[in-house]
C-alpha positions as CSV (number, residue, x, y, z in Angstrom):
1,M,118.8,-182.8,-15.7
2,M,117.0,-183.4,-19.1
3,C,113.9,-185.3,-19.6
4,A,114.0,-188.3,-22.1
5,K,112.9,-187.3,-25.4
6,S,112.5,-183.6,-24.6
7,R,114.5,-182.0,-27.2
8,E,112.0,-182.3,-30.1
9,L,108.5,-181.1,-31.0
10,S,106.3,-182.0,-33.8
11,L,105.2,-179.0,-35.9
12,P,102.1,-179.2,-38.3
13,G,102.2,-177.7,-42.0
14,A,105.9,-178.5,-42.8
15,K,106.9,-180.8,-45.8
16,M,109.4,-183.4,-46.0
17,G,112.9,-182.5,-47.4
18,A,116.6,-183.0,-47.5
19,D,119.6,-181.2,-47.0
20,N,122.4,-182.1,-49.0
21,S,124.9,-179.4,-47.9
22,M,128.3,-179.9,-46.7
23,H,128.7,-180.6,-42.8
24,K,130.9,-180.3,-39.8
25,P,130.2,-181.9,-36.4
26,I,129.4,-179.3,-33.8
27,M,129.4,-180.1,-29.8
28,P,126.7,-179.0,-27.8
29,R,126.7,-176.7,-24.8
30,S,125.2,-177.1,-21.1
31,T,123.5,-173.7,-21.5
32,I,121.9,-174.9,-24.9
33,A,120.0,-177.7,-22.7
34,A,119.1,-175.0,-20.2
35,L,117.6,-172.4,-22.8
36,I,115.4,-175.8,-24.5
37,F,113.7,-176.4,-21.1
38,A,113.0,-172.7,-20.5
39,L,111.1,-172.5,-24.1
40,C,107.8,-174.3,-22.7
41,M,104.3,-174.3,-23.7
42,P,102.4,-172.3,-20.9
43,A,99.1,-174.0,-19.3
44,F,96.9,-171.3,-21.0
45,A,98.3,-171.7,-24.5
46,Q,96.6,-175.2,-24.9
47,Q,93.7,-173.9,-26.5
48,A,95.5,-172.0,-28.8
49,P,95.2,-173.2,-32.5
50,P,98.1,-175.3,-33.9
51,I,101.3,-173.5,-34.6
52,Q,102.0,-173.1,-38.3
53,V,105.5,-173.4,-39.7
54,K,106.1,-171.0,-42.9
55,E,106.5,-172.4,-46.1
56,N,110.0,-170.8,-46.7
57,A,111.2,-172.0,-43.3
58,P,115.1,-172.8,-43.5
59,D,116.3,-176.6,-42.6
60,R,118.4,-175.0,-40.1
61,Y,119.6,-171.7,-38.8
62,I,123.1,-170.6,-37.2
63,V,122.3,-168.0,-34.5
64,E,124.3,-164.7,-35.5
65,K,125.4,-162.0,-33.1
66,G,122.5,-159.2,-33.0
67,D,119.9,-161.8,-33.3
68,T,116.8,-162.0,-31.3
69,L,114.6,-164.9,-30.2
70,W,111.8,-163.1,-31.8
71,G,113.4,-162.8,-34.9
72,I,114.6,-166.4,-34.9
73,S,111.4,-167.5,-34.1
74,G,110.1,-165.3,-37.3
75,K,112.3,-167.5,-39.6
76,F,110.4,-170.5,-38.8
77,L,106.9,-169.5,-37.6
78,K,104.0,-167.7,-39.0
79,E,103.5,-166.2,-35.3
80,P,106.9,-165.2,-33.8
81,W,105.3,-164.2,-30.5
82,R,104.3,-168.1,-29.9
83,W,108.1,-169.0,-29.6
84,A,107.4,-170.2,-26.0
85,E,105.2,-173.0,-27.3
86,I,107.2,-174.5,-29.6
87,W,109.5,-176.7,-27.7
88,K,106.6,-178.0,-25.4
89,L,109.0,-179.2,-22.6
90,N,109.3,-179.0,-18.9
91,Q,109.3,-175.5,-17.7
92,D,109.9,-176.4,-14.1
93,Q,113.3,-177.9,-14.7
94,I,114.8,-174.5,-16.1
95,K,116.7,-172.2,-14.1
96,N,118.2,-169.8,-16.5
97,P,116.0,-169.1,-19.8
98,N,117.0,-167.2,-23.1
99,R,120.4,-168.7,-23.1
100,I,120.8,-169.2,-26.9
101,Y,124.4,-168.1,-28.3
102,P,125.8,-167.0,-31.6
103,G,127.0,-169.7,-33.2
104,D,124.4,-172.4,-31.8
105,V,122.5,-174.2,-34.5
106,I,118.5,-174.5,-34.7
107,V,117.4,-177.4,-36.9
108,L,114.1,-177.9,-38.5
109,D,114.3,-181.6,-38.8
110,R,111.9,-182.9,-42.0
111,S,113.1,-186.5,-42.1
112,G,109.7,-187.9,-40.4
113,A,106.1,-187.6,-41.3
114,E,106.2,-184.5,-39.1
115,A,108.6,-181.4,-38.8
116,R,110.4,-181.1,-35.5
117,L,112.3,-178.0,-34.4
118,R,115.1,-178.6,-31.9
119,L,118.9,-177.6,-31.3
120,A,121.5,-179.4,-32.8
121,G,122.8,-182.2,-30.5
122,A,125.9,-184.3,-29.9
123,G,127.8,-185.7,-32.8
124,E,125.5,-184.2,-35.3
125,T,126.4,-182.3,-38.4
126,V,125.4,-179.0,-39.2
127,R,126.2,-176.6,-42.0
128,L,128.5,-173.7,-40.9
129,L,128.8,-170.2,-42.0
130,P,132.4,-169.1,-42.6
131,R,133.4,-166.6,-39.4
132,V,136.4,-165.4,-37.5
133,R,138.1,-168.1,-35.4
134,G,138.7,-167.8,-31.9
135,E,136.2,-165.0,-31.4
136,V,135.0,-165.1,-27.9
137,I,131.2,-164.8,-27.5
138,S,129.8,-164.7,-24.1
139,A,126.5,-162.9,-24.2
140,A,123.1,-164.7,-24.8
141,I,120.7,-163.2,-27.4
142,P,117.8,-161.3,-25.9
143,S,114.1,-161.9,-26.7
144,I,113.7,-158.5,-28.4
145,P,115.9,-155.5,-29.5
146,A,118.0,-154.5,-26.1
147,L,119.0,-151.4,-27.5
148,A,115.5,-150.3,-27.8
149,I,114.4,-151.0,-24.2
150,E,117.7,-150.9,-21.9
151,P,117.1,-147.2,-21.4
152,F,113.5,-147.8,-20.0
153,L,114.3,-150.5,-17.8
154,S,115.9,-148.9,-14.6
155,K,113.6,-145.5,-14.7
156,P,110.4,-145.1,-12.5
157,L,108.5,-144.1,-15.7
158,V,105.2,-143.7,-13.8
159,I,104.9,-142.0,-10.5
160,E,101.9,-141.4,-8.2
161,Q,100.5,-138.0,-7.7
162,D,103.3,-135.7,-5.7
163,G,105.4,-138.8,-5.7
164,L,108.5,-136.8,-6.2
165,D,107.6,-134.1,-3.8
166,R,109.9,-135.7,-0.8
167,A,112.8,-136.6,-3.2
168,P,116.0,-134.8,-2.8
169,R,116.1,-131.7,-5.1
170,V,118.7,-129.5,-7.0
171,I,118.7,-126.2,-4.8
172,S,121.3,-124.3,-6.9
173,T,123.4,-124.9,-10.2
174,G,126.4,-122.8,-8.9
175,L,127.6,-119.4,-9.9
176,T,126.1,-118.2,-13.2
177,N,124.6,-121.5,-14.9
178,V,121.0,-121.8,-15.0
179,Y,120.9,-125.2,-16.6
180,L,123.3,-127.7,-16.1
181,G,124.8,-130.4,-18.3
182,A,127.3,-133.3,-18.4
183,G,130.4,-132.2,-16.3
184,D,128.7,-129.6,-13.8
185,I,128.2,-129.3,-10.4
186,A,125.0,-129.0,-8.8
187,Y,124.2,-128.7,-5.0
188,V,121.7,-131.2,-3.6
189,R,119.3,-131.1,-0.6
190,G,117.8,-134.2,1.0
191,I,120.4,-136.6,0.2
192,G,120.7,-137.4,4.0
193,D,122.8,-140.4,5.1
194,S,121.9,-142.2,2.1
195,K,125.0,-144.7,1.0
196,A,123.8,-144.4,-2.7
197,S,126.5,-142.9,-5.0
198,T,124.7,-142.7,-8.5
199,W,121.5,-140.8,-8.8
200,L,118.9,-140.6,-11.7
201,L,117.5,-137.2,-12.1
202,Y,113.8,-136.2,-13.4
203,R,111.3,-133.8,-13.3
204,P,107.5,-134.4,-13.2
205,G,105.9,-134.8,-16.7
206,K,102.1,-135.0,-17.8
207,A,99.4,-136.7,-16.5
208,L,98.4,-140.5,-17.9
209,I,94.9,-140.2,-18.0
210,D,92.9,-143.3,-18.8
211,P,91.1,-143.1,-22.3
212,E,88.3,-145.2,-21.3
213,S,87.6,-144.0,-17.6
214,N,89.2,-140.7,-17.9
215,K,91.0,-141.2,-14.5
216,T,94.4,-140.2,-14.1
217,L,96.4,-143.4,-13.6
218,G,99.7,-141.7,-12.7
219,Y,102.1,-139.2,-14.1
220,E,105.3,-139.6,-16.3
221,A,108.8,-139.0,-14.9
222,V,110.7,-137.4,-17.4
223,Y,114.4,-138.4,-17.1
224,L,117.1,-135.5,-17.3
225,G,120.4,-137.4,-16.5
226,T,122.6,-139.1,-14.1
227,G,124.9,-138.0,-11.3
228,T,127.4,-139.0,-8.8
229,I,127.8,-137.5,-5.1
230,E,131.3,-136.1,-4.7
231,Q,130.9,-134.8,-1.3
232,P,128.1,-135.7,1.0
233,G,126.3,-133.5,3.3
234,E,123.2,-130.8,3.4
235,P,123.7,-129.5,0.7
236,A,125.6,-132.5,-1.1
237,I,127.8,-132.0,-4.2
238,L,126.6,-133.8,-7.2
239,R,128.7,-134.2,-10.4
240,I,126.6,-134.2,-13.7
241,T,127.8,-137.4,-15.5
242,T,125.3,-137.5,-18.2
243,S,122.3,-135.4,-19.5
244,T,119.5,-136.1,-21.9
245,Q,117.9,-132.6,-21.2
246,E,118.8,-129.5,-19.4
247,I,118.8,-129.9,-15.8
248,G,117.6,-126.7,-13.8
249,L,116.6,-125.8,-10.3
250,S,114.1,-128.2,-8.4
251,A,115.3,-131.1,-10.6
252,R,114.5,-134.3,-8.4
253,L,116.7,-137.1,-7.6
254,V,116.1,-140.9,-7.2
255,A,118.7,-143.3,-6.1
256,A,119.6,-145.6,-9.2
257,G,119.4,-149.3,-8.5
258,A,120.1,-152.2,-10.3
259,P,117.9,-152.4,-13.3
260,P,115.3,-155.3,-13.6
261,S,116.2,-158.6,-15.6
262,N,114.9,-158.3,-19.4
263,D,115.1,-162.1,-19.2
264,Y,111.8,-163.3,-20.3
265,L,110.0,-164.8,-23.2
266,P,107.3,-163.5,-25.4
267,H,103.8,-165.1,-24.3
268,P,100.2,-164.1,-24.2
269,P,98.4,-162.9,-21.2
270,K,97.4,-165.3,-18.7
271,T,93.8,-163.9,-18.9
272,A,92.1,-162.3,-21.6
273,V,92.9,-158.7,-21.6
274,S,91.4,-155.7,-23.8
275,G,92.6,-152.0,-23.3
276,R,93.9,-148.9,-25.1
277,V,96.9,-147.3,-25.9
278,M,97.2,-144.3,-23.5
279,G,100.3,-142.7,-24.9
280,V,103.6,-142.7,-26.9
281,Y,106.7,-142.0,-25.1
282,G,108.2,-138.8,-26.1
283,G,105.1,-136.7,-26.0
284,L,104.4,-138.2,-29.7
285,T,100.8,-138.6,-31.1
286,S,101.7,-141.8,-33.1
287,A,104.1,-144.6,-33.2
288,G,106.1,-147.0,-35.3
289,R,108.0,-150.1,-35.2
290,N,110.5,-150.2,-32.2
291,S,108.8,-147.3,-30.5
292,I,107.6,-147.3,-26.9
293,I,104.0,-146.9,-26.4
294,I,102.0,-147.1,-23.1
295,L,99.3,-148.9,-22.3
296,N,96.2,-148.6,-19.6
297,R,96.6,-151.9,-18.4
298,G,99.0,-153.4,-15.9
299,A,99.8,-155.9,-13.5
300,R,96.3,-156.1,-11.8
301,D,94.8,-156.6,-15.1
302,G,96.9,-159.8,-15.6
303,I,99.6,-158.0,-17.7
304,D,103.4,-159.2,-16.8
305,N,106.8,-158.7,-18.5
306,G,107.0,-160.5,-21.6
307,A,103.1,-160.2,-22.5
308,V,102.2,-160.1,-26.3
309,L,99.3,-158.0,-27.3
310,A,97.7,-157.6,-30.5
311,V,96.8,-154.0,-31.7
312,Y,93.7,-152.9,-33.3
313,R,92.4,-149.6,-35.1
314,L,89.3,-149.1,-33.1
315,G,86.3,-149.4,-35.7
316,E,84.1,-146.4,-36.4
317,T,80.4,-146.3,-35.9
318,V,78.4,-145.8,-39.0
319,I,74.7,-144.1,-39.2
320,E,72.7,-145.4,-41.5
321,K,69.9,-142.9,-42.7
322,A,66.9,-143.5,-44.9
323,P,67.4,-142.3,-48.6
324,E,63.7,-140.9,-48.6
325,L,63.1,-137.3,-47.3
326,G,66.8,-136.4,-48.0
327,G,68.4,-139.0,-46.1
328,E,67.5,-137.7,-42.6
329,R,65.8,-140.5,-41.1
330,V,68.4,-142.8,-39.1
331,V,67.6,-146.4,-39.6
332,A,70.6,-148.2,-38.0
333,T,73.7,-147.6,-36.1
334,T,76.5,-150.0,-36.9
335,K,79.9,-150.3,-35.1
336,L,82.4,-151.6,-37.4
337,P,85.0,-154.2,-36.4
338,D,88.1,-153.5,-35.0
339,V,91.3,-154.0,-37.6
340,R,94.1,-155.7,-36.4
341,Y,97.3,-154.4,-37.8
342,G,100.3,-155.3,-35.2
343,L,101.8,-156.5,-32.0
344,V,103.6,-155.0,-29.0
345,F,105.7,-156.7,-26.4
346,V,105.3,-155.5,-22.8
347,F,108.6,-155.1,-21.2
348,R,107.9,-152.7,-17.9
349,T,104.8,-153.4,-16.0
350,F,103.5,-151.1,-13.2
351,D,99.9,-151.7,-11.3
352,Q,97.7,-149.7,-13.6
353,V,100.0,-148.8,-16.5
354,S,102.7,-150.6,-18.7
355,Y,105.2,-149.7,-21.4
356,A,105.3,-152.1,-24.6
357,L,107.8,-152.0,-27.8
358,V,106.2,-152.1,-31.0
359,M,107.2,-155.1,-32.7
360,E,105.1,-155.6,-35.8
361,S,102.7,-152.7,-37.4
362,S,101.4,-152.2,-40.7
363,R,100.5,-148.8,-40.0
364,A,101.2,-146.0,-37.3
365,V,100.0,-146.9,-33.8
366,D,97.8,-144.1,-32.7
367,I,96.6,-143.1,-28.9
368,N,93.4,-144.9,-28.1
369,D,94.2,-147.7,-30.4
370,V,92.9,-151.2,-28.8
371,V,94.9,-153.9,-27.6
372,K,94.0,-157.3,-27.0
373,S,94.9,-160.8,-26.1
374,P,96.5,-162.3,-29.6
């Protein structure tokens, strides 16, 4: 049930204006109301500075296929990650967040003294873009680009030391094949009486070492592909269905489960967080926009899925020397300030480690760069 007057929000910094475009009535959907209640301002954001509307923000925007909540927010706000705050509604009443669909209309109402951001309501007229009639669109738009993170949602990317030692393993690749690919048969020991039919194949990867403490926080599990059990037993027969790398002897298996939901909203961490970029997924040394980075902070540090962090280049330490005597005498040591240059969105969280997508970056993200609450 909707609360009275809960569909609007005053936004500072926008000028009054009029939209004289041609209009056509549009009817609301119950799913739109559900989304409105989802996009709330959390308690920890109440101390944040006022949200600023972009000078060139449109009067209204018709959601299109391929949009993201982050992208739509960026059309209206100078800080897109504050999407969850702009509605200031009752979070307790939402059951299913992120339900905005292609064709829905977001309105920046400039008719009053202060601008208001809302969804078009019953009987309201909105400007429509040309589109094919009769198209069936059922998928709600995601918070961030879904294709960039979906391959990482169901895989146990971080494992403890020796965490795969007791997992089922490939003991034979068949007659002559040394490595396997899609369509090949593998013989697997350790499946036992498991009822799982689909399995993920891995090999242990490199250690994840905290650049601050120099402690090992876990190990990457390198994903090799998937397979299905064609004949149970000891050994069982596994048909390789997909492969991203060559699959050889001693590859380990983990039963494929339902992937965790990626249905979350961008928000700042619940507590102040400061950490480091510990790695770039894929063994790279730097990352750009839409790349995956590994952070040395996780659930125990207050990080959860959807948390947005600012990324900084670590300031250098400058040693100042006296000009006399050839500049040999040190007179001061100064730590230069860290320089903020981007934003990252956490989408997969473990106890001490988390994975984040680079959303905005004016330069390459390097290992050992700093991440902080925005």
